[in-house]
C-alpha positions in Angstrom: 172.8 94.6 118.1 168.9 95.9 119.1 170.0 99.7 120.4 172.7 100.0 118.0 170.2 99.0 114.7 167.8 101.2 115.8 169.7 103.9 116.1 170.9 103.9 112.6 167.7 104.0 111.0 166.6 107.0 112.6 170.1 108.8 112.1 169.4 107.9 107.9 170.6 111.1 105.9 168.1 112.5 103.7 169.0 112.1 100.4 169.5 108.4 99.9 171.1 105.3 98.0 168.0 102.3 98.4 168.6 98.8 97.6 165.7 96.7 96.8 166.3 93.3 97.1 163.8 90.8 95.0 164.1 86.8 93.9 163.4 87.7 90.2 161.8 90.6 88.3 159.9 87.9 86.1 157.4 86.5 85.4 155.9 89.3 87.7 153.4 89.7 90.0 152.2 91.7 92.1 155.4 92.5 94.7 157.8 92.9 91.6 155.4 95.1 90.2 155.6 96.7 93.1 159.0 97.1 93.6 159.2 98.4 90.0 157.3 101.2 90.2 158.6 102.0 94.2 161.5 101.9 92.9 161.0 104.7 90.2 159.3 106.6 91.8 161.9 106.9 94.5 164.4 107.6 92.0 161.5 110.0 89.6 159.8 111.7 92.6 161.5 111.9 95.5 164.7 111.5 94.2 167.0 108.7 96.0 169.8 106.7 94.6 168.0 103.3 93.1 169.8 99.6 93.4 167.6 96.3 92.3 169.1 93.2 93.1 167.8 89.8 91.7 168.5 87.0 93.7 168.3 84.2 90.8 169.7 85.0 87.1 167.8 86.6 84.5 168.2 89.4 82.0 166.7 92.9 81.2 164.6 91.4 78.6 161.2 92.1 79.7 159.3 95.1 80.5 159.3 95.4 84.2 163.3 95.3 84.1 163.0 97.8 81.2 160.9 100.3 83.0 163.9 100.3 85.4 166.5 101.2 83.4 164.7 103.3 81.2 164.6 105.6 84.3 167.9 105.1 85.0 168.3 102.1 88.0 170.8 99.5 87.9 169.8 95.7 87.7 172.0 92.6 89.2 171.2 89.4 88.5 173.1 86.9 91.2 172.6 83.2 90.4 171.3 81.8 93.4 170.0 78.1 93.4 166.9 77.1 94.7 166.4 76.1 98.3 169.5 77.5 101.0 172.7 78.8 99.3 175.2 79.7 101.0 177.4 80.9 96.9 174.9 83.2 96.5 174.8 84.3 100.3 178.2 85.5 99.9 177.2 86.9 96.4 175.1 89.0 97.4 177.1 90.1 100.3 179.8 90.9 98.1 177.9 92.9 96.4 175.9 95.4 98.3 179.3 96.1 100.4 180.3 97.5 96.9 177.4 99.1 96.4 177.4 100.7 100.2 173.6 101.4 100.3 171.9 103.6 103.2 168.9 101.3 103.2 168.2 97.6 102.5 164.5 97.0 100.9 163.4 92.4 101.1 160.5 91.6 99.2 158.8 88.0 99.1 161.3 85.1 99.9 165.0 86.9 100.6 165.3 87.1 104.4 167.2 83.9 104.9 169.9 84.7 102.2 169.6 88.3 103.5 170.3 86.6 106.7 172.9 83.7 106.0 174.8 87.0 103.6 175.1 89.4 107.0 173.4 92.4 105.3 172.0 93.8 108.3 175.1 94.7 109.5 176.4 97.0 107.2 172.8 98.9 105.6 169.8 98.8 108.2 167.1 95.4 106.3 162.9 96.2 106.1 161.3 93.3 104.8 158.1 93.8 103.2 154.9 91.2 103.5 152.8 91.1 100.6 150.3 88.7 102.3 149.1 86.9 105.6 150.9 84.9 107.2 148.4 81.7 107.0 148.8 77.3 105.7 148.6 77.9 102.0 151.6 80.4 101.8 154.1 80.2 104.8 153.1 76.6 106.5 152.8 76.0 109.7 153.5 78.9 112.4 155.5 76.4 114.6 157.9 75.2 111.6 161.4 75.4 111.7 161.7 78.1 109.2 159.0 80.8 110.9 160.3 79.8 114.1 163.4 81.0 112.8 162.0 84.1 110.9 160.5 85.3 114.3 163.9 85.3 116.3 165.3 87.7 113.3 162.2 89.7 113.9 162.5 90.0 117.2 166.1 90.6 118.0 166.0 93.4 114.9 167.4 92.2 112.3 165.0 93.3 109.9 162.0 95.5 110.7 158.2 94.5 109.1 156.4 96.5 106.9 152.9 94.8 106.2 150.6 95.8 103.2 147.3 95.8 105.2 145.7 95.7 109.0 144.8 92.5 108.3 148.4 91.7 107.3 149.7 93.2 110.4 147.4 91.6 112.4 148.9 87.7 110.7 152.2 89.0 112.0 151.2 89.2 115.3 149.8 86.0 115.6 152.7 84.7 113.8 155.7 86.5 114.9 154.8 88.7 117.9 155.7 91.5 115.6 153.0 94.1 117.6 152.3 97.3 115.3 153.9 97.5 112.0 154.1 99.9 110.0 151.3 99.9 107.4 151.7 100.8 104.0 149.6 99.9 101.3 150.2 100.0 97.6 150.3 102.3 95.3 150.0 101.9 91.9 151.3 104.9 89.0 148.2 106.5 88.3 148.9 108.3 85.2 149.1 105.2 83.5 145.3 104.3 84.2 142.6 105.8 82.2 139.3 106.3 83.4 137.0 108.3 81.3 136.3 105.7 78.7 132.5 105.2 79.2 131.4 101.9 79.7 128.7 101.8 75.7 132.6 101.6 74.4 134.5 99.6 76.1 135.0 96.1 74.5 135.4 93.7 77.6 132.6 92.5 79.9 134.7 90.7 82.2 138.5 90.6 83.5 141.1 88.6 85.0 144.8 90.5 85.8 147.0 88.0 88.0 148.9 84.8 88.9 147.1 81.0 87.0 147.8 79.7 90.6 145.1 77.5 92.7 144.6 80.8 95.6 143.4 82.7 92.8 141.1 80.9 91.5 140.8 81.0 87.8 139.5 77.8 87.1 136.3 78.2 89.1 135.7 81.8 87.0 136.0 80.9 83.8 133.6 77.9 85.1 131.3 80.1 86.5 131.5 82.3 82.9 130.2 79.6 81.6 127.5 79.0 83.6 125.8 83.1 83.1 127.0 83.5 79.0 124.4 80.7 78.0 121.8 83.4 79.6 123.8 86.4 78.6 125.9 85.1 75.1 127.3 87.9 73.7 129.0 88.8 76.8 133.4 88.1 76.8 136.0 87.5 79.4 139.4 88.2 78.9 142.4 86.6 81.5 145.6 87.8 81.0 149.1 86.3 83.3 150.6 83.2 83.3 151.5 80.1 85.7 150.2 76.4 86.7 147.3 76.5 85.9 147.3 77.5 82.8 146.9 74.9 80.7 144.5 73.0 82.6 142.3 76.3 82.1 142.7 76.4 78.7 142.3 73.1 78.3 139.1 72.9 79.6 138.0 76.3 77.3 138.9 74.0 74.4 136.9 70.8 75.8 133.7 73.0 76.2 133.8 75.9 73.4 134.1 78.9 75.0 134.6 80.7 72.4 134.1 84.2 74.1 136.9 83.7 76.8 140.3 84.4 75.6 143.8 83.5 77.9 145.9 86.5 76.9 149.2 85.4 78.3 151.6 88.4 79.9 151.2 91.3 78.5 152.6 95.1 79.5 150.2 96.7 78.8 147.3 96.0 81.1 146.2 99.0 82.2 145.2 99.0 78.6 142.6 96.4 79.0 141.4 97.1 82.5 140.5 100.3 81.0 138.4 98.8 78.0 136.7 96.1 80.7 134.2 96.5 82.3 134.1 95.0 85.6 137.0 92.7 87.1 136.7 89.6 88.6 138.6 88.5 91.2 137.9 85.4 93.2 141.1 84.5 95.8 140.9 82.1 98.6 144.2 84.8 100.4 144.9 88.2 99.3 147.6 90.3 101.2 146.1 93.7 99.5 146.2 92.8 95.6 147.6 96.1 93.2 144.7 94.8 90.4 142.2 96.5 92.7 143.7 99.9 92.9 144.5 99.6 89.0 140.4 99.0 88.6 139.8 101.5 90.5 142.2 104.5 89.2 140.5 103.0 85.5 136.4 103.3 86.6 136.0 99.7 86.6 134.3 97.8 88.7 135.1 94.9 90.9 134.0 92.1 91.9 135.8 90.2 94.5 136.1 87.9 97.6 136.2 89.4 100.6 139.2 87.7 102.1 142.9 89.3 103.3 142.9 92.5 103.1 140.2 93.3 100.0 137.6 94.9 102.0 140.2 97.5 103.5 141.1 99.2 100.1 137.5 98.1 98.3 134.5 100.9 98.6 131.3 100.0 98.1 131.1 102.2 95.0 134.6 100.7 93.5 132.5 97.2 93.8 131.0 94.4 95.4 131.8 91.9 98.0 131.6 88.2 98.4 132.0 86.3 101.1 134.4 83.0 99.7 133.1 79.4 100.2 135.5 76.9 98.9 132.3 74.9 98.2 129.9 77.0 96.3 132.7 80.1 94.5 131.7 79.1 90.9 127.3 79.3 92.4 128.2 82.4 94.1 130.1 84.4 91.6 128.4 83.5 88.9 125.7 85.4 91.0 127.4 87.6 91.2 128.3 88.5 88.0 124.3 88.0 86.6 123.6 91.2 88.8 126.2 93.2 87.7 125.5 92.7 84.3 121.7 93.6 85.2 122.5 96.7 86.7 125.7 97.4 85.2 124.3 101.2 83.9 123.4 102.0 87.2 126.9 100.3 89.4 129.0 102.6 86.0 128.5 106.3 87.9 129.9 104.4 90.8 132.7 103.2 89.7 133.6 106.2 88.1 132.9 108.1 91.1 134.8 105.6 93.4 138.2 105.7 90.4 137.8 110.2 91.1 137.8 110.2 94.5 141.2 107.2 95.3 143.5 108.9 92.8 144.8 110.7 94.6 145.4 108.0 97.5 146.2 105.4 95.6 149.5 107.4 94.5 152.5 105.0 93.8 154.2 108.4 94.6 152.2 109.3 97.9 153.6 105.5 99.1 157.1 106.0 98.1 156.8 108.8 100.6 155.3 107.2 103.5 158.2 104.1 102.2 160.7 106.8 102.5 159.6 108.1 106.3 159.7 104.8 107.1 163.4 104.8 106.2 164.4 107.0 107.7 162.9 106.7 111.4 160.7 110.2 111.3 157.3 110.9 111.8 155.7 114.3 110.2 
Protein backbone atom coordinates (compact mmCIF):
# COMPACT_ATOMS: atom_id res chain seq x y z
CA UNK A 1 0.00 0.00 0.00
CA UNK A 2 2.75 2.44 0.97
CA UNK A 3 4.78 2.06 -2.25
CA UNK A 4 1.77 2.06 -4.55
CA UNK A 5 0.42 5.28 -3.10
CA UNK A 6 3.79 7.02 -3.32
CA UNK A 7 4.21 6.02 -6.98
CA UNK A 8 0.71 7.16 -7.81
CA UNK A 9 1.49 10.66 -6.52
CA UNK A 10 4.49 10.97 -8.83
CA UNK A 11 2.60 9.81 -11.93
CA UNK A 12 -0.33 12.22 -11.74
CA UNK A 13 -0.89 13.96 -15.05
CA UNK A 14 -0.55 17.74 -15.40
CA UNK A 15 -4.22 18.47 -16.00
CA UNK A 16 -6.01 17.20 -12.92
CA UNK A 17 -9.38 16.92 -11.27
CA UNK A 18 -8.98 18.06 -7.65
CA UNK A 19 -11.64 17.34 -5.05
CA UNK A 20 -11.60 19.60 -1.97
CA UNK A 21 -13.32 18.12 1.10
CA UNK A 22 -14.33 20.14 4.17
CA UNK A 23 -16.97 19.69 6.90
CA UNK A 24 -18.92 22.79 5.86
CA UNK A 25 -18.40 26.15 4.14
CA UNK A 26 -20.47 28.28 6.46
CA UNK A 27 -20.10 29.70 9.07
CA UNK A 28 -16.64 30.33 7.73
CA UNK A 29 -13.19 30.78 9.20
CA UNK A 30 -9.69 30.75 7.79
CA UNK A 31 -9.79 27.17 6.48
CA UNK A 32 -13.09 27.64 4.65
CA UNK A 33 -11.91 30.93 3.16
CA UNK A 34 -8.60 29.37 2.07
CA UNK A 35 -10.35 26.40 0.46
CA UNK A 36 -12.58 28.77 -1.52
CA UNK A 37 -9.75 31.03 -2.71
CA UNK A 38 -7.53 28.04 -3.47
CA UNK A 39 -10.26 26.30 -5.48
CA UNK A 40 -10.90 29.44 -7.52
CA UNK A 41 -7.17 29.86 -8.17
CA UNK A 42 -6.86 26.22 -9.29
CA UNK A 43 -9.74 26.73 -11.71
CA UNK A 44 -9.15 30.24 -13.06
CA UNK A 45 -5.36 30.66 -12.87
CA UNK A 46 -4.10 27.10 -13.35
CA UNK A 47 -6.93 25.68 -15.50
CA UNK A 48 -7.59 22.67 -13.26
CA UNK A 49 -10.95 21.02 -12.67
CA UNK A 50 -12.15 21.45 -9.09
CA UNK A 51 -15.07 20.01 -7.12
CA UNK A 52 -15.92 20.88 -3.51
CA UNK A 53 -17.62 18.42 -1.13
CA UNK A 54 -19.06 19.45 2.24
CA UNK A 55 -19.68 16.57 4.64
CA UNK A 56 -22.55 18.29 6.40
CA UNK A 57 -25.79 19.55 4.88
CA UNK A 58 -25.85 23.11 3.59
CA UNK A 59 -26.91 25.34 0.74
CA UNK A 60 -25.47 27.74 -1.80
CA UNK A 61 -26.85 30.93 -0.20
CA UNK A 62 -23.63 31.88 1.61
CA UNK A 63 -21.04 34.09 -0.08
CA UNK A 64 -18.32 31.39 -0.26
CA UNK A 65 -20.57 28.93 -2.10
CA UNK A 66 -21.73 31.69 -4.44
CA UNK A 67 -18.12 32.54 -5.24
CA UNK A 68 -17.32 28.90 -6.06
CA UNK A 69 -20.39 28.39 -8.20
CA UNK A 70 -19.85 31.73 -9.91
CA UNK A 71 -16.61 30.45 -11.42
CA UNK A 72 -18.04 27.07 -12.43
CA UNK A 73 -17.07 24.93 -9.44
CA UNK A 74 -19.64 22.31 -8.40
CA UNK A 75 -20.42 22.12 -4.66
CA UNK A 76 -21.92 18.96 -3.15
CA UNK A 77 -23.44 18.60 0.32
CA UNK A 78 -23.74 15.35 2.24
CA UNK A 79 -25.79 14.84 5.38
CA UNK A 80 -23.25 13.84 8.00
CA UNK A 81 -24.29 13.39 11.62
CA UNK A 82 -22.08 14.56 14.47
CA UNK A 83 -19.51 11.92 15.43
CA UNK A 84 -18.75 8.70 13.56
CA UNK A 85 -21.13 8.36 10.60
CA UNK A 86 -20.70 5.23 8.49
CA UNK A 87 -23.57 6.19 6.20
CA UNK A 88 -21.89 9.50 5.34
CA UNK A 89 -18.60 7.68 4.69
CA UNK A 90 -20.41 5.35 2.31
CA UNK A 91 -22.11 8.27 0.53
CA UNK A 92 -18.77 10.08 0.27
CA UNK A 93 -17.10 7.03 -1.26
CA UNK A 94 -19.89 6.60 -3.79
CA UNK A 95 -19.76 10.27 -4.81
CA UNK A 96 -15.97 10.40 -5.09
CA UNK A 97 -15.89 7.20 -7.17
CA UNK A 98 -18.41 8.73 -9.57
CA UNK A 99 -16.44 11.99 -9.86
CA UNK A 100 -13.15 10.16 -10.59
CA UNK A 101 -10.64 12.64 -9.12
CA UNK A 102 -6.88 12.60 -9.56
CA UNK A 103 -6.32 14.17 -6.12
CA UNK A 104 -8.35 14.51 -2.92
CA UNK A 105 -7.51 17.44 -0.64
CA UNK A 106 -8.90 17.27 2.91
CA UNK A 107 -9.40 20.01 5.50
CA UNK A 108 -10.39 20.16 9.18
CA UNK A 109 -12.41 17.26 10.67
CA UNK A 110 -12.65 15.06 7.58
CA UNK A 111 -9.96 12.43 8.18
CA UNK A 112 -12.03 9.76 9.87
CA UNK A 113 -14.87 9.95 7.33
CA UNK A 114 -12.34 9.88 4.49
CA UNK A 115 -10.66 6.82 5.98
CA UNK A 116 -13.95 5.00 6.58
CA UNK A 117 -14.93 5.76 2.99
CA UNK A 118 -11.69 4.28 1.68
CA UNK A 119 -10.77 7.44 -0.26
CA UNK A 120 -7.06 6.58 -0.20
CA UNK A 121 -7.84 3.61 -2.50
CA UNK A 122 -9.50 5.94 -5.02
CA UNK A 123 -6.89 8.72 -5.34
CA UNK A 124 -3.96 10.19 -3.39
CA UNK A 125 -5.31 12.01 -0.34
CA UNK A 126 -3.62 15.12 1.04
CA UNK A 127 -4.53 16.69 4.36
CA UNK A 128 -3.71 20.32 5.21
CA UNK A 129 -3.16 20.99 8.91
CA UNK A 130 -4.53 24.45 9.63
CA UNK A 131 -3.32 24.66 13.24
CA UNK A 132 -0.73 23.27 15.60
CA UNK A 133 -1.35 20.04 17.45
CA UNK A 134 -2.08 21.04 21.03
CA UNK A 135 -4.47 20.04 23.78
CA UNK A 136 -6.74 23.04 23.28
CA UNK A 137 -7.58 22.13 19.69
CA UNK A 138 -6.82 18.43 19.24
CA UNK A 139 -6.84 16.79 22.64
CA UNK A 140 -4.03 14.75 24.18
CA UNK A 141 -1.31 13.45 21.86
CA UNK A 142 -1.88 10.01 23.41
CA UNK A 143 -5.65 10.04 22.90
CA UNK A 144 -7.02 7.06 20.89
CA UNK A 145 -7.99 9.41 18.05
CA UNK A 146 -4.54 10.95 17.72
CA UNK A 147 -2.81 7.58 18.00
CA UNK A 148 -5.04 6.34 15.20
CA UNK A 149 -4.26 9.39 13.05
CA UNK A 150 -0.56 8.81 13.69
CA UNK A 151 -0.91 5.40 12.04
CA UNK A 152 -2.80 6.87 9.07
CA UNK A 153 0.01 9.31 8.28
CA UNK A 154 2.88 6.94 8.97
CA UNK A 155 1.28 4.29 6.74
CA UNK A 156 0.81 7.03 4.10
CA UNK A 157 -2.93 6.69 3.75
CA UNK A 158 -2.87 10.48 3.84
CA UNK A 159 -0.11 12.91 2.90
CA UNK A 160 0.23 15.83 5.35
CA UNK A 161 0.79 19.49 4.43
CA UNK A 162 1.58 22.18 7.03
CA UNK A 163 0.73 25.88 6.79
CA UNK A 164 3.74 27.10 8.79
CA UNK A 165 7.01 25.93 10.29
CA UNK A 166 5.56 25.80 13.77
CA UNK A 167 2.70 23.59 12.53
CA UNK A 168 5.28 21.37 10.85
CA UNK A 169 7.21 21.03 14.11
CA UNK A 170 4.06 20.13 16.02
CA UNK A 171 3.34 17.36 13.48
CA UNK A 172 6.78 15.92 14.10
CA UNK A 173 6.18 15.84 17.86
CA UNK A 174 2.64 14.52 17.66
CA UNK A 175 2.70 12.12 14.72
CA UNK A 176 6.35 11.54 13.97
CA UNK A 177 5.91 13.22 10.57
CA UNK A 178 9.30 14.49 9.43
CA UNK A 179 9.61 17.48 7.10
CA UNK A 180 6.10 17.68 5.64
CA UNK A 181 5.78 20.22 2.82
CA UNK A 182 4.87 23.73 4.01
CA UNK A 183 2.53 26.00 2.08
CA UNK A 184 1.76 29.31 3.75
CA UNK A 185 -1.75 30.69 3.39
CA UNK A 186 -2.44 33.04 0.48
CA UNK A 187 -5.15 35.50 -0.42
CA UNK A 188 -6.68 36.88 -3.64
CA UNK A 189 -4.47 39.95 -3.47
CA UNK A 190 -6.40 41.94 -6.05
CA UNK A 191 -9.36 42.18 -3.65
CA UNK A 192 -7.39 44.15 -1.04
CA UNK A 193 -6.79 47.89 -1.42
CA UNK A 194 -3.68 49.30 0.24
CA UNK A 195 -3.85 52.81 -1.26
CA UNK A 196 -6.23 54.48 1.23
CA UNK A 197 -4.26 56.88 3.52
CA UNK A 198 -4.82 56.41 7.23
CA UNK A 199 -6.08 59.98 7.50
CA UNK A 200 -9.08 58.93 5.40
CA UNK A 201 -9.82 55.71 7.28
CA UNK A 202 -12.73 55.72 9.70
CA UNK A 203 -11.86 52.59 11.76
CA UNK A 204 -9.11 52.83 14.36
CA UNK A 205 -9.04 49.18 15.46
CA UNK A 206 -10.60 46.08 13.93
CA UNK A 207 -10.99 42.42 14.91
CA UNK A 208 -11.92 39.76 12.35
CA UNK A 209 -12.32 36.14 13.41
CA UNK A 210 -14.37 33.56 15.24
CA UNK A 211 -15.77 34.62 18.59
CA UNK A 212 -14.18 31.74 20.51
CA UNK A 213 -12.18 31.48 23.71
CA UNK A 214 -9.00 30.82 21.75
CA UNK A 215 -9.37 34.13 19.87
CA UNK A 216 -10.04 36.09 23.10
CA UNK A 217 -12.50 38.64 21.67
CA UNK A 218 -13.71 39.64 25.15
CA UNK A 219 -10.13 40.46 26.21
CA UNK A 220 -9.84 42.71 23.15
CA UNK A 221 -13.02 44.55 24.13
CA UNK A 222 -11.86 44.98 27.72
CA UNK A 223 -8.44 46.26 26.57
CA UNK A 224 -10.11 48.69 24.21
CA UNK A 225 -12.38 49.87 27.03
CA UNK A 226 -9.32 50.80 29.09
CA UNK A 227 -7.65 52.64 26.22
CA UNK A 228 -10.81 54.49 25.16
CA UNK A 229 -11.08 56.15 28.58
CA UNK A 230 -8.03 58.24 27.65
CA UNK A 231 -8.76 58.35 23.91
CA UNK A 232 -12.50 58.90 23.61
CA UNK A 233 -12.56 59.46 19.84
CA UNK A 234 -11.26 56.00 18.86
CA UNK A 235 -13.46 53.09 17.78
CA UNK A 236 -13.34 49.29 17.50
CA UNK A 237 -15.18 47.29 14.82
CA UNK A 238 -15.51 43.50 15.26
CA UNK A 239 -16.46 41.08 12.47
CA UNK A 240 -17.32 37.43 13.00
CA UNK A 241 -19.62 35.10 14.91
CA UNK A 242 -19.18 32.27 17.38
CA UNK A 243 -20.10 30.99 20.85
CA UNK A 244 -18.73 34.09 22.61
CA UNK A 245 -20.63 36.59 20.45
CA UNK A 246 -23.53 37.03 22.88
CA UNK A 247 -21.16 37.28 25.86
CA UNK A 248 -19.23 40.05 24.12
CA UNK A 249 -22.42 41.81 23.10
CA UNK A 250 -23.73 41.75 26.67
CA UNK A 251 -20.45 43.13 28.02
CA UNK A 252 -20.53 46.00 25.53
CA UNK A 253 -24.11 46.87 26.50
CA UNK A 254 -23.51 46.54 30.25
CA UNK A 255 -20.48 48.83 30.11
CA UNK A 256 -21.99 51.32 27.62
CA UNK A 257 -19.13 50.95 25.15
CA UNK A 258 -20.82 52.86 22.36
CA UNK A 259 -17.65 53.04 20.26
CA UNK A 260 -17.46 49.23 19.94
CA UNK A 261 -19.57 47.70 17.15
CA UNK A 262 -20.22 44.00 16.52
CA UNK A 263 -21.13 43.54 12.86
CA UNK A 264 -21.34 39.75 12.63
CA UNK A 265 -20.05 37.71 9.70
CA UNK A 266 -19.56 39.88 6.60
CA UNK A 267 -18.78 38.98 3.00
CA UNK A 268 -17.11 42.38 2.51
CA UNK A 269 -14.57 42.08 5.33
CA UNK A 270 -11.87 43.26 2.91
CA UNK A 271 -13.64 46.62 2.63
CA UNK A 272 -13.57 47.06 6.40
CA UNK A 273 -9.89 46.10 6.57
CA UNK A 274 -9.04 48.68 3.91
CA UNK A 275 -10.83 51.28 6.07
CA UNK A 276 -9.00 50.30 9.27
CA UNK A 277 -5.69 51.50 10.68
CA UNK A 278 -4.88 48.55 12.97
CA UNK A 279 -5.92 44.88 13.25
CA UNK A 280 -6.00 43.30 16.72
CA UNK A 281 -5.26 39.60 17.24
CA UNK A 282 -5.08 38.25 20.80
CA UNK A 283 -5.19 34.50 20.15
CA UNK A 284 -3.75 31.89 22.48
CA UNK A 285 -3.36 29.44 19.58
CA UNK A 286 -2.78 30.05 15.85
CA UNK A 287 -1.46 28.18 12.84
CA UNK A 288 -1.08 30.82 10.15
CA UNK A 289 -3.97 33.30 10.42
CA UNK A 290 -5.09 34.49 6.99
CA UNK A 291 -6.43 37.72 8.45
CA UNK A 292 -2.86 38.90 9.05
CA UNK A 293 -2.05 38.53 5.35
CA UNK A 294 -5.28 40.33 4.54
CA UNK A 295 -4.37 43.20 6.86
CA UNK A 296 -0.85 43.46 5.46
CA UNK A 297 -2.29 43.57 1.94
CA UNK A 298 -4.42 46.57 2.99
CA UNK A 299 -1.43 48.32 4.66
CA UNK A 300 -3.34 47.91 7.91
CA UNK A 301 -1.01 47.65 10.89
CA UNK A 302 -1.21 44.49 13.04
CA UNK A 303 -0.91 44.05 16.79
CA UNK A 304 -0.80 40.33 17.55
CA UNK A 305 0.25 37.76 20.13
CA UNK A 306 3.42 35.91 19.12
CA UNK A 307 1.80 32.47 19.04
CA UNK A 308 1.98 29.65 16.50
CA UNK A 309 2.98 30.72 13.02
CA UNK A 310 2.24 34.43 13.54
CA UNK A 311 5.94 35.44 13.90
CA UNK A 312 6.69 33.70 10.59
CA UNK A 313 4.40 35.98 8.59
CA UNK A 314 4.41 39.28 10.48
CA UNK A 315 7.42 41.53 9.88
CA UNK A 316 8.48 44.46 12.04
CA UNK A 317 7.20 46.84 9.38
CA UNK A 318 3.81 45.19 9.17
CA UNK A 319 3.07 45.04 12.88
CA UNK A 320 3.98 44.46 16.51
CA UNK A 321 4.20 41.14 18.32
CA UNK A 322 3.79 40.70 22.06
CA UNK A 323 4.05 37.60 24.22
CA UNK A 324 0.83 35.81 25.08
CA UNK A 325 0.25 35.70 28.84
CA UNK A 326 -3.34 34.94 29.91
CA UNK A 327 -2.85 36.71 33.25
CA UNK A 328 -1.73 40.01 31.72
CA UNK A 329 -3.30 39.80 28.26
CA UNK A 330 -5.72 42.71 28.74
CA UNK A 331 -3.12 45.12 30.12
CA UNK A 332 -0.45 44.02 27.60
CA UNK A 333 -2.78 44.56 24.66
CA UNK A 334 -3.94 47.91 26.05
CA UNK A 335 -0.31 49.03 26.30
CA UNK A 336 0.35 48.08 22.67
CA UNK A 337 -2.79 49.90 21.53
CA UNK A 338 -1.79 53.08 23.37
CA UNK A 339 1.66 52.93 21.80
CA UNK A 340 0.09 52.52 18.36
CA UNK A 341 -2.10 55.59 18.91
CA UNK A 342 0.91 57.68 19.88
CA UNK A 343 3.01 56.50 16.91
CA UNK A 344 0.43 55.87 14.17
CA UNK A 345 1.83 58.57 11.84
CA UNK A 346 5.27 56.90 11.89
CA UNK A 347 3.82 53.42 11.52
CA UNK A 348 1.72 54.23 8.45
CA UNK A 349 4.75 54.35 6.16
CA UNK A 350 6.04 51.05 7.51
CA UNK A 351 2.69 49.36 6.95
CA UNK A 352 2.55 50.56 3.36
CA UNK A 353 6.09 49.31 2.70
CA UNK A 354 5.13 45.91 4.09
CA UNK A 355 2.07 45.83 1.82
CA UNK A 356 4.12 46.58 -1.29
CA UNK A 357 6.68 43.88 -0.47
CA UNK A 358 4.09 41.23 0.30
CA UNK A 359 1.80 41.54 -2.70
CA UNK A 360 3.52 38.77 -4.65
CA UNK A 361 4.54 36.47 -1.81
CA UNK A 362 1.05 36.20 -0.27
CA UNK A 363 -0.87 35.85 -3.52
CA UNK A 364 -3.18 32.82 -3.58
CA UNK A 365 -2.05 32.09 -7.13
CA UNK A 366 1.51 31.40 -5.97
CA UNK A 367 0.20 29.14 -3.20
CA UNK A 368 -2.01 27.23 -5.63
CA UNK A 369 1.06 26.50 -7.74
CA UNK A 370 2.87 25.15 -4.68
CA UNK A 371 -0.04 22.86 -3.86
CA UNK A 372 -0.19 21.67 -7.45
CA UNK A 373 3.52 20.81 -7.43
CA UNK A 374 3.03 18.81 -4.22
CA UNK A 375 0.04 17.02 -5.71
CA UNK A 376 2.05 16.15 -8.81
CA UNK A 377 5.04 14.99 -6.77
CA UNK A 378 7.48 17.29 -8.61
CA UNK A 379 9.73 20.21 -7.72
CA UNK A 380 10.90 23.10 -9.81
